[in-house]
PDBQT receptor file of N, H, CA, C and O in Angstrom, charges set to zero:
ATOM      1  N   UNK A   1       0.394  -1.269   0.016  1.00  0.00    +0.000 N 
ATOM      2  CA  UNK A   1      -0.230  -0.047   0.262  1.00  0.00    +0.000 C 
ATOM      3  C   UNK A   1       0.475   1.127   0.187  1.00  0.00    +0.000 C 
ATOM      4  O   UNK A   1      -0.162   2.085  -0.250  1.00  0.00    +0.000 OA
ATOM      5  N   UNK A   2       2.029   1.378   0.606  1.00  0.00    +0.000 N 
ATOM      6  H   UNK A   2       2.547   0.600   0.961  1.00  0.00    +0.000 HD
ATOM      7  CA  UNK A   2       3.214   2.606   1.175  1.00  0.00    +0.000 C 
ATOM      8  C   UNK A   2       3.699   3.083  -0.668  1.00  0.00    +0.000 C 
ATOM      9  O   UNK A   2       3.995   4.218  -1.040  1.00  0.00    +0.000 OA
ATOM     10  N   UNK A   3       3.645   1.797  -1.556  1.00  0.00    +0.000 N 
ATOM     11  H   UNK A   3       3.405   0.874  -1.254  1.00  0.00    +0.000 HD
ATOM     12  CA  UNK A   3       4.057   2.131  -2.948  1.00  0.00    +0.000 C 
ATOM     13  C   UNK A   3       2.947   3.137  -3.753  1.00  0.00    +0.000 C 
ATOM     14  O   UNK A   3       2.973   3.980  -4.650  1.00  0.00    +0.000 OA
ATOM     15  N   UNK A   4       1.968   2.507  -2.858  1.00  0.00    +0.000 N 
ATOM     16  H   UNK A   4       1.948   1.822  -2.130  1.00  0.00    +0.000 HD
ATOM     17  CA  UNK A   4       1.283   2.426  -4.174  1.00  0.00    +0.000 C 
ATOM     18  C   UNK A   4       0.731   4.136  -3.927  1.00  0.00    +0.000 C 
ATOM     19  O   UNK A   4       0.472   5.024  -4.738  1.00  0.00    +0.000 OA
ATOM     20  N   UNK A   5       0.701   4.093  -2.490  1.00  0.00    +0.000 N 
ATOM     21  H   UNK A   5       0.911   3.371  -1.830  1.00  0.00    +0.000 HD
ATOM     22  CA  UNK A   5       0.381   5.607  -2.341  1.00  0.00    +0.000 C 
ATOM     23  C   UNK A   5       1.400   6.355  -3.091  1.00  0.00    +0.000 C 
ATOM     24  O   UNK A   5       0.985   7.050  -4.018  1.00  0.00    +0.000 OA
ATOM     25  N   UNK A   6       2.860   6.332  -2.812  1.00  0.00    +0.000 N 
ATOM     26  H   UNK A   6       3.197   5.768  -2.059  1.00  0.00    +0.000 HD
ATOM     27  CA  UNK A   6       3.771   7.160  -3.003  1.00  0.00    +0.000 C 
ATOM     28  C   UNK A   6       3.751   7.306  -3.903  1.00  0.00    +0.000 C 
ATOM     29  O   UNK A   6       4.002   8.498  -4.079  1.00  0.00    +0.000 OA
ATOM     30  N   UNK A   7       3.519   6.593  -5.222  1.00  0.00    +0.000 N 
ATOM     31  H   UNK A   7       3.315   5.625  -5.079  1.00  0.00    +0.000 HD
ATOM     32  CA  UNK A   7       3.658   6.750  -6.895  1.00  0.00    +0.000 C 
ATOM     33  C   UNK A   7       2.317   7.893  -6.927  1.00  0.00    +0.000 C 
ATOM     34  O   UNK A   7       2.394   8.601  -7.930  1.00  0.00    +0.000 OA
ATOM     35  N   UNK A   8       1.158   8.203  -6.075  1.00  0.00    +0.000 N 
ATOM     36  H   UNK A   8       1.096   7.627  -5.260  1.00  0.00    +0.000 HD
ATOM     37  CA  UNK A   8       0.019   9.236  -6.609  1.00  0.00    +0.000 C 
ATOM     38  C   UNK A   8       0.849  10.598  -5.544  1.00  0.00    +0.000 C 
ATOM     39  O   UNK A   8       1.478  10.785  -4.502  1.00  0.00    +0.000 OA
ATOM     40  N   UNK A   9       0.079  11.488  -7.133  1.00  0.00    +0.000 N 
ATOM     41  H   UNK A   9      -0.431  11.336  -7.980  1.00  0.00    +0.000 HD
ATOM     42  CA  UNK A   9       0.260  13.104  -6.671  1.00  0.00    +0.000 C 
ATOM     43  C   UNK A   9      -0.066  13.407  -5.913  1.00  0.00    +0.000 C 
ATOM     44  O   UNK A   9      -1.065  12.745  -5.631  1.00  0.00    +0.000 OA
ATOM     45  N   UNK A  10       0.250  14.564  -4.789  1.00  0.00    +0.000 N 
ATOM     46  H   UNK A  10       1.061  15.102  -5.018  1.00  0.00    +0.000 HD
ATOM     47  CA  UNK A  10       0.021  15.473  -3.911  1.00  0.00    +0.000 C 
ATOM     48  C   UNK A  10      -1.958  15.177  -3.974  1.00  0.00    +0.000 C 
ATOM     49  O   UNK A  10      -2.734  14.510  -3.288  1.00  0.00    +0.000 OA
ATOM     50  N   UNK A  11      -2.127  16.194  -5.323  1.00  0.00    +0.000 N 
ATOM     51  H   UNK A  11      -1.497  16.736  -5.880  1.00  0.00    +0.000 HD
ATOM     52  CA  UNK A  11      -3.383  15.969  -5.905  1.00  0.00    +0.000 C 
ATOM     53  C   UNK A  11      -4.245  14.980  -5.402  1.00  0.00    +0.000 C 
ATOM     54  O   UNK A  11      -5.259  14.967  -4.704  1.00  0.00    +0.000 OA
ATOM     55  N   UNK A  12      -3.558  14.182  -5.949  1.00  0.00    +0.000 N 
ATOM     56  H   UNK A  12      -2.734  14.192  -6.516  1.00  0.00    +0.000 HD
ATOM     57  CA  UNK A  12      -5.242  12.858  -5.985  1.00  0.00    +0.000 C 
ATOM     58  C   UNK A  12      -4.409  12.189  -4.316  1.00  0.00    +0.000 C 
ATOM     59  O   UNK A  12      -4.385  10.959  -4.270  1.00  0.00    +0.000 OA
ATOM     60  N   UNK A  13      -3.927  12.760  -3.347  1.00  0.00    +0.000 N 
ATOM     61  H   UNK A  13      -3.947  13.759  -3.384  1.00  0.00    +0.000 HD
ATOM     62  CA  UNK A  13      -3.822  11.690  -2.311  1.00  0.00    +0.000 C 
ATOM     63  C   UNK A  13      -5.112  13.086  -1.268  1.00  0.00    +0.000 C 
ATOM     64  O   UNK A  13      -5.962  12.659  -0.487  1.00  0.00    +0.000 OA
ATOM     65  N   UNK A  14      -4.998  14.026  -1.432  1.00  0.00    +0.000 N 
ATOM     66  H   UNK A  14      -4.307  14.373  -2.066  1.00  0.00    +0.000 HD
ATOM     67  CA  UNK A  14      -5.758  15.104  -1.484  1.00  0.00    +0.000 C 
ATOM     68  C   UNK A  14      -7.209  14.846  -1.628  1.00  0.00    +0.000 C 
ATOM     69  O   UNK A  14      -7.989  15.328  -0.807  1.00  0.00    +0.000 OA
ATOM     70  N   UNK A  15      -7.651  14.075  -2.676  1.00  0.00    +0.000 N 
ATOM     71  H   UNK A  15      -7.017  13.683  -3.343  1.00  0.00    +0.000 HD
ATOM     72  CA  UNK A  15      -8.917  14.089  -2.991  1.00  0.00    +0.000 C 
ATOM     73  C   UNK A  15      -9.295  12.547  -2.950  1.00  0.00    +0.000 C 
ATOM     74  O   UNK A  15     -10.245  12.025  -3.534  1.00  0.00    +0.000 OA
ATOM     75  N   UNK A  16      -8.325  11.905  -2.113  1.00  0.00    +0.000 N 
ATOM     76  H   UNK A  16      -7.554  12.328  -1.638  1.00  0.00    +0.000 HD
ATOM     77  CA  UNK A  16      -8.933  10.684  -1.570  1.00  0.00    +0.000 C 
ATOM     78  C   UNK A  16      -8.594  10.934  -0.019  1.00  0.00    +0.000 C 
ATOM     79  O   UNK A  16      -9.160  10.277   0.855  1.00  0.00    +0.000 OA
ATOM     80  N   UNK A  17      -7.645  11.915   0.272  1.00  0.00    +0.000 N 
ATOM     81  H   UNK A  17      -7.186  12.449  -0.438  1.00  0.00    +0.000 HD
ATOM     82  CA  UNK A  17      -7.939  12.186   2.061  1.00  0.00    +0.000 C 
ATOM     83  C   UNK A  17      -9.059  12.694   1.747  1.00  0.00    +0.000 C 
ATOM     84  O   UNK A  17      -9.915  11.926   2.187  1.00  0.00    +0.000 OA
ATOM     85  N   UNK A  18      -9.738  13.915   1.021  1.00  0.00    +0.000 N 
ATOM     86  H   UNK A  18      -9.043  14.539   0.664  1.00  0.00    +0.000 HD
ATOM     87  CA  UNK A  18     -11.441  13.905   1.593  1.00  0.00    +0.000 C 
ATOM     88  C   UNK A  18     -12.183  13.071   1.392  1.00  0.00    +0.000 C 
ATOM     89  O   UNK A  18     -13.055  12.898   2.243  1.00  0.00    +0.000 OA
ATOM     90  N   UNK A  19     -12.154  11.955  -0.143  1.00  0.00    +0.000 N 
ATOM     91  H   UNK A  19     -11.445  12.096  -0.834  1.00  0.00    +0.000 HD
ATOM     92  CA  UNK A  19     -13.365  11.272   0.088  1.00  0.00    +0.000 C 
ATOM     93  C   UNK A  19     -13.356  10.156   1.522  1.00  0.00    +0.000 C 
ATOM     94  O   UNK A  19     -14.442   9.698   1.877  1.00  0.00    +0.000 OA
ATOM     95  N   UNK A  20     -12.235   9.817   2.197  1.00  0.00    +0.000 N 
ATOM     96  H   UNK A  20     -11.352  10.189   1.908  1.00  0.00    +0.000 HD
ATOM     97  CA  UNK A  20     -12.584   9.158   2.827  1.00  0.00    +0.000 C 
ATOM     98  C   UNK A  20     -13.243   9.590   4.018  1.00  0.00    +0.000 C 
ATOM     99  O   UNK A  20     -14.104   8.999   4.670  1.00  0.00    +0.000 OA
ATOM    100  N   UNK A  21     -12.456  11.260   4.305  1.00  0.00    +0.000 N 
ATOM    101  H   UNK A  21     -11.756  11.740   3.776  1.00  0.00    +0.000 HD
ATOM    102  CA  UNK A  21     -13.291  11.382   5.054  1.00  0.00    +0.000 C 
ATOM    103  C   UNK A  21     -14.786  11.766   5.356  1.00  0.00    +0.000 C 
ATOM    104  O   UNK A  21     -15.294  11.665   6.473  1.00  0.00    +0.000 OA
ATOM    105  N   UNK A  22     -15.216  12.067   4.604  1.00  0.00    +0.000 N 
ATOM    106  H   UNK A  22     -14.803  12.149   3.697  1.00  0.00    +0.000 HD
ATOM    107  CA  UNK A  22     -16.403  11.735   4.101  1.00  0.00    +0.000 C 
ATOM    108  C   UNK A  22     -17.503  10.752   4.409  1.00  0.00    +0.000 C 
ATOM    109  O   UNK A  22     -18.661  10.850   4.815  1.00  0.00    +0.000 OA
ATOM    110  N   UNK A  23     -16.473   9.484   3.962  1.00  0.00    +0.000 N 
ATOM    111  H   UNK A  23     -15.533   9.404   3.632  1.00  0.00    +0.000 HD
ATOM    112  CA  UNK A  23     -17.072   8.216   3.663  1.00  0.00    +0.000 C 
ATOM    113  C   UNK A  23     -17.085   8.101   5.274  1.00  0.00    +0.000 C 
ATOM    114  O   UNK A  23     -18.159   7.618   5.633  1.00  0.00    +0.000 OA
ATOM    115  N   UNK A  24     -16.268   8.378   6.305  1.00  0.00    +0.000 N 
ATOM    116  H   UNK A  24     -15.396   8.770   6.013  1.00  0.00    +0.000 HD
ATOM    117  CA  UNK A  24     -16.084   7.872   7.661  1.00  0.00    +0.000 C 
ATOM    118  C   UNK A  24     -17.100   8.589   8.356  1.00  0.00    +0.000 C 
ATOM    119  O   UNK A  24     -17.694   7.850   9.142  1.00  0.00    +0.000 OA
ATOM    120  N   UNK A  25     -17.519   9.776   8.349  1.00  0.00    +0.000 N 
ATOM    121  H   UNK A  25     -17.037  10.377   7.711  1.00  0.00    +0.000 HD
ATOM    122  CA  UNK A  25     -18.244  11.083   8.423  1.00  0.00    +0.000 C 
ATOM    123  C   UNK A  25     -19.145  10.464   8.401  1.00  0.00    +0.000 C 
ATOM    124  O   UNK A  25     -19.803  10.324   9.432  1.00  0.00    +0.000 OA
ATOM    125  N   UNK A  26     -19.555   9.793   7.090  1.00  0.00    +0.000 N 
ATOM    126  H   UNK A  26     -19.021   9.907   6.252  1.00  0.00    +0.000 HD
ATOM    127  CA  UNK A  26     -21.316   9.276   7.062  1.00  0.00    +0.000 C 
ATOM    128  C   UNK A  26     -21.291   8.416   7.729  1.00  0.00    +0.000 C 
ATOM    129  O   UNK A  26     -22.188   8.497   8.567  1.00  0.00    +0.000 OA
ATOM    130  N   UNK A  27     -20.248   6.907   7.893  1.00  0.00    +0.000 N 
ATOM    131  H   UNK A  27     -19.519   6.841   7.211  1.00  0.00    +0.000 HD
ATOM    132  CA  UNK A  27     -20.397   5.601   8.890  1.00  0.00    +0.000 C 
ATOM    133  C   UNK A  27     -21.342   6.348  10.578  1.00  0.00    +0.000 C 
ATOM    134  O   UNK A  27     -22.280   5.941  11.264  1.00  0.00    +0.000 OA
ATOM    135  N   UNK A  28     -20.325   7.717  10.633  1.00  0.00    +0.000 N 
ATOM    136  H   UNK A  28     -19.564   8.048  10.075  1.00  0.00    +0.000 HD
ATOM    137  CA  UNK A  28     -20.207   7.985  12.188  1.00  0.00    +0.000 C 
ATOM    138  C   UNK A  28     -21.635   8.739  12.186  1.00  0.00    +0.000 C 
ATOM    139  O   UNK A  28     -22.249   8.942  13.233  1.00  0.00    +0.000 OA
ATOM    140  N   UNK A  29     -21.968   9.018  11.291  1.00  0.00    +0.000 N 
ATOM    141  H   UNK A  29     -21.469   8.853  10.440  1.00  0.00    +0.000 HD
ATOM    142  CA  UNK A  29     -23.620  10.038  11.448  1.00  0.00    +0.000 C 
ATOM    143  C   UNK A  29     -24.707   8.831  11.173  1.00  0.00    +0.000 C 
ATOM    144  O   UNK A  29     -25.852   9.276  11.086  1.00  0.00    +0.000 OA
ATOM    145  N   UNK A  30     -24.602   7.341  11.010  1.00  0.00    +0.000 N 
ATOM    146  H   UNK A  30     -23.672   6.980  11.081  1.00  0.00    +0.000 HD
ATOM    147  CA  UNK A  30     -25.628   6.350  10.363  1.00  0.00    +0.000 C 
ATOM    148  C   UNK A  30     -25.259   5.356  12.112  1.00  0.00    +0.000 C 
ATOM    149  O   UNK A  30     -26.101   5.009  12.941  1.00  0.00    +0.000 OA
ATOM    150  N   UNK A  31     -24.379   5.234  12.141  1.00  0.00    +0.000 N 
ATOM    151  H   UNK A  31     -23.695   5.516  11.468  1.00  0.00    +0.000 HD
ATOM    152  CA  UNK A  31     -24.069   4.585  13.640  1.00  0.00    +0.000 C 
ATOM    153  C   UNK A  31     -24.908   5.624  15.032  1.00  0.00    +0.000 C 
ATOM    154  O   UNK A  31     -25.541   5.209  16.003  1.00  0.00    +0.000 OA
ATOM    155  N   UNK A  32     -24.689   6.605  14.753  1.00  0.00    +0.000 N 
ATOM    156  H   UNK A  32     -24.175   6.943  13.965  1.00  0.00    +0.000 HD
ATOM    157  CA  UNK A  32     -25.116   7.504  15.595  1.00  0.00    +0.000 C 
ATOM    158  C   UNK A  32     -26.514   7.608  16.220  1.00  0.00    +0.000 C 
ATOM    159  O   UNK A  32     -26.983   7.698  17.355  1.00  0.00    +0.000 OA
ATOM    160  N   UNK A  33     -27.089   7.539  14.605  1.00  0.00    +0.000 N 
ATOM    161  H   UNK A  33     -26.708   7.466  13.683  1.00  0.00    +0.000 HD
ATOM    162  CA  UNK A  33     -28.720   7.340  14.329  1.00  0.00    +0.000 C 
ATOM    163  C   UNK A  33     -28.956   6.016  14.896  1.00  0.00    +0.000 C 
ATOM    164  O   UNK A  33     -29.662   6.057  15.903  1.00  0.00    +0.000 OA
ATOM    165  N   UNK A  34     -28.533   4.745  14.506  1.00  0.00    +0.000 N 
ATOM    166  H   UNK A  34     -27.960   4.712  13.687  1.00  0.00    +0.000 HD
ATOM    167  CA  UNK A  34     -28.855   4.075  14.744  1.00  0.00    +0.000 C 
ATOM    168  C   UNK A  34     -29.089   3.555  16.310  1.00  0.00    +0.000 C 
ATOM    169  O   UNK A  34     -30.124   3.076  16.775  1.00  0.00    +0.000 OA
ATOM    170  N   UNK A  35     -27.477   3.856  17.167  1.00  0.00    +0.000 N 
ATOM    171  H   UNK A  35     -26.636   4.245  16.790  1.00  0.00    +0.000 HD
ATOM    172  CA  UNK A  35     -27.819   4.056  18.622  1.00  0.00    +0.000 C 
ATOM    173  C   UNK A  35     -28.676   4.755  18.797  1.00  0.00    +0.000 C 
ATOM    174  O   UNK A  35     -29.376   3.955  19.418  1.00  0.00    +0.000 OA
ATOM    175  N   UNK A  36     -29.485   5.993  18.760  1.00  0.00    +0.000 N 
ATOM    176  H   UNK A  36     -28.917   6.644  18.256  1.00  0.00    +0.000 HD
ATOM    177  CA  UNK A  36     -30.326   6.446  19.269  1.00  0.00    +0.000 C 
ATOM    178  C   UNK A  36     -31.759   6.392  18.510  1.00  0.00    +0.000 C 
ATOM    179  O   UNK A  36     -32.572   7.294  18.710  1.00  0.00    +0.000 OA
ATOM    180  N   UNK A  37     -32.072   5.231  17.568  1.00  0.00    +0.000 N 
ATOM    181  H   UNK A  37     -31.411   4.499  17.406  1.00  0.00    +0.000 HD
ATOM    182  CA  UNK A  37     -33.000   4.211  17.279  1.00  0.00    +0.000 C 
ATOM    183  C   UNK A  37     -33.247   2.853  17.878  1.00  0.00    +0.000 C 
ATOM    184  O   UNK A  37     -34.297   2.228  17.732  1.00  0.00    +0.000 OA
ATOM    185  N   UNK A  38     -32.171   2.432  18.583  1.00  0.00    +0.000 N 
ATOM    186  H   UNK A  38     -31.317   2.940  18.701  1.00  0.00    +0.000 HD
ATOM    187  CA  UNK A  38     -32.012   1.345  19.288  1.00  0.00    +0.000 C 
ATOM    188  C   UNK A  38     -32.656   1.194  21.234  1.00  0.00    +0.000 C 
ATOM    189  O   UNK A  38     -32.259   1.714  22.276  1.00  0.00    +0.000 OA
ATOM    190  N   UNK A  39     -33.480   0.482  20.996  1.00  0.00    +0.000 N 
ATOM    191  H   UNK A  39     -33.803   0.059  20.149  1.00  0.00    +0.000 HD
ATOM    192  CA  UNK A  39     -34.128   0.244  22.737  1.00  0.00    +0.000 C 
ATOM    193  C   UNK A  39     -33.364   0.470  23.937  1.00  0.00    +0.000 C 
ATOM    194  O   UNK A  39     -32.260  -0.068  24.025  1.00  0.00    +0.000 OA
ATOM    195  N   UNK A  40     -33.807   1.206  24.894  1.00  0.00    +0.000 N 
ATOM    196  H   UNK A  40     -34.703   1.643  24.822  1.00  0.00    +0.000 HD
ATOM    197  CA  UNK A  40     -32.312   1.844  25.900  1.00  0.00    +0.000 C 
ATOM    198  C   UNK A  40     -31.914   0.498  25.841  1.00  0.00    +0.000 C 
ATOM    199  O   UNK A  40     -30.963   0.313  25.082  1.00  0.00    +0.000 OA
ATOM    200  N   UNK A  41     -32.373  -0.543  26.437  1.00  0.00    +0.000 N 
ATOM    201  H   UNK A  41     -33.146  -0.393  27.053  1.00  0.00    +0.000 HD
ATOM    202  CA  UNK A  41     -31.937  -1.873  27.167  1.00  0.00    +0.000 C 
ATOM    203  C   UNK A  41     -32.503  -3.050  26.656  1.00  0.00    +0.000 C 
ATOM    204  O   UNK A  41     -33.559  -2.837  26.061  1.00  0.00    +0.000 OA
ATOM    205  N   UNK A  42     -32.146  -4.224  26.693  1.00  0.00    +0.000 N 
ATOM    206  H   UNK A  42     -31.288  -4.397  27.176  1.00  0.00    +0.000 HD
ATOM    207  CA  UNK A  42     -32.131  -5.417  25.696  1.00  0.00    +0.000 C 
ATOM    208  C   UNK A  42     -32.966  -6.308  27.489  1.00  0.00    +0.000 C 
ATOM    209  O   UNK A  42     -32.709  -5.904  28.623  1.00  0.00    +0.000 OA
ATOM    210  N   UNK A  43     -33.762  -7.309  27.207  1.00  0.00    +0.000 N 
ATOM    211  H   UNK A  43     -33.971  -7.638  26.286  1.00  0.00    +0.000 HD
ATOM    212  CA  UNK A  43     -34.487  -8.008  28.363  1.00  0.00    +0.000 C 
ATOM    213  C   UNK A  43     -33.522  -8.726  28.507  1.00  0.00    +0.000 C 
ATOM    214  O   UNK A  43     -33.062  -9.101  27.428  1.00  0.00    +0.000 OA
ATOM    215  N   UNK A  44     -32.620  -9.360  30.028  1.00  0.00    +0.000 N 
ATOM    216  H   UNK A  44     -32.994  -9.056  30.904  1.00  0.00    +0.000 HD
ATOM    217  CA  UNK A  44     -32.200  -9.818  30.506  1.00  0.00    +0.000 C 
ATOM    218  C   UNK A  44     -31.519 -11.572  29.813  1.00  0.00    +0.000 C 
ATOM    219  O   UNK A  44     -32.262 -12.550  29.733  1.00  0.00    +0.000 OA
ATOM    220  N   UNK A  45     -30.101 -11.604  29.416  1.00  0.00    +0.000 N 
ATOM    221  H   UNK A  45     -29.497 -10.809  29.481  1.00  0.00    +0.000 HD
ATOM    222  CA  UNK A  45     -30.351 -12.882  28.216  1.00  0.00    +0.000 C 
ATOM    223  C   UNK A  45     -30.814 -12.760  27.382  1.00  0.00    +0.000 C 
ATOM    224  O   UNK A  45     -31.115 -13.812  26.818  1.00  0.00    +0.000 OA
ATOM    225  N   UNK A  46     -31.159 -11.636  26.780  1.00  0.00    +0.000 N 
ATOM    226  H   UNK A  46     -30.915 -10.782  27.237  1.00  0.00    +0.000 HD
ATOM    227  CA  UNK A  46     -31.067 -11.889  25.128  1.00  0.00    +0.000 C 
ATOM    228  C   UNK A  46     -29.778 -10.984  24.557  1.00  0.00    +0.000 C 
ATOM    229  O   UNK A  46     -29.607 -10.673  23.378  1.00  0.00    +0.000 OA
ATOM    230  N   UNK A  47     -28.904 -10.636  25.701  1.00  0.00    +0.000 N 
ATOM    231  H   UNK A  47     -29.043 -10.889  26.659  1.00  0.00    +0.000 HD
ATOM    232  CA  UNK A  47     -27.712  -9.680  25.117  1.00  0.00    +0.000 C 
ATOM    233  C   UNK A  47     -27.130  -9.997  23.983  1.00  0.00    +0.000 C 
ATOM    234  O   UNK A  47     -26.843  -9.194  23.094  1.00  0.00    +0.000 OA
ATOM    235  N   UNK A  48     -26.850 -11.678  23.964  1.00  0.00    +0.000 N 
ATOM    236  H   UNK A  48     -27.082 -12.331  24.686  1.00  0.00    +0.000 HD
ATOM    237  CA  UNK A  48     -25.951 -12.279  23.026  1.00  0.00    +0.000 C 
ATOM    238  C   UNK A  48     -27.277 -12.497  22.008  1.00  0.00    +0.000 C 
ATOM    239  O   UNK A  48     -26.907 -13.477  21.362  1.00  0.00    +0.000 OA
ATOM    240  N   UNK A  49     -28.357 -12.205  21.597  1.00  0.00    +0.000 N 
ATOM    241  H   UNK A  49     -28.656 -11.409  22.122  1.00  0.00    +0.000 HD
ATOM    242  CA  UNK A  49     -28.969 -12.323  20.100  1.00  0.00    +0.000 C 
ATOM    243  C   UNK A  49     -29.050 -11.313  19.592  1.00  0.00    +0.000 C 
ATOM    244  O   UNK A  49     -29.175 -11.277  18.368  1.00  0.00    +0.000 OA
ATOM    245  N   UNK A  50     -28.998  -9.903  20.501  1.00  0.00    +0.000 N 
ATOM    246  H   UNK A  50     -28.896  -9.932  21.496  1.00  0.00    +0.000 HD
ATOM    247  CA  UNK A  50     -29.061  -8.882  19.670  1.00  0.00    +0.000 C 
ATOM    248  C   UNK A  50     -27.764  -9.162  18.278  1.00  0.00    +0.000 C 
ATOM    249  O   UNK A  50     -26.868 -10.005  18.272  1.00  0.00    +0.000 OA
ATOM    250  N   UNK A  51     -28.144  -7.968  17.051  1.00  0.00    +0.000 N 
ATOM    251  H   UNK A  51     -28.873  -7.283  17.056  1.00  0.00    +0.000 HD
ATOM    252  CA  UNK A  51     -28.228  -8.610  15.339  1.00  0.00    +0.000 C 
ATOM    253  C   UNK A  51     -28.662  -9.601  15.743  1.00  0.00    +0.000 C 
ATOM    254  O   UNK A  51     -29.791  -9.315  16.143  1.00  0.00    +0.000 OA
ATOM    255  N   UNK A  52     -28.499 -10.515  15.884  1.00  0.00    +0.000 N 
ATOM    256  H   UNK A  52     -27.582 -10.747  15.559  1.00  0.00    +0.000 HD
ATOM    257  CA  UNK A  52     -28.684 -11.800  14.831  1.00  0.00    +0.000 C 
ATOM    258  C   UNK A  52     -30.221 -11.802  13.703  1.00  0.00    +0.000 C 
ATOM    259  O   UNK A  52     -30.403 -12.726  12.910  1.00  0.00    +0.000 OA
TER     260      UNK A  52
């Protein structure tokens, strides 16, 4: 990966960094929405079933 990135121009690396930043922001935003929509607590003994 280091060799591949080293062959890129600074402009390409800047665009790549910007796109990755936007991607991470989107992931975080969606994770926050899911956390807020999730029930506050699972019934006892159901923790292992969550997500199945």
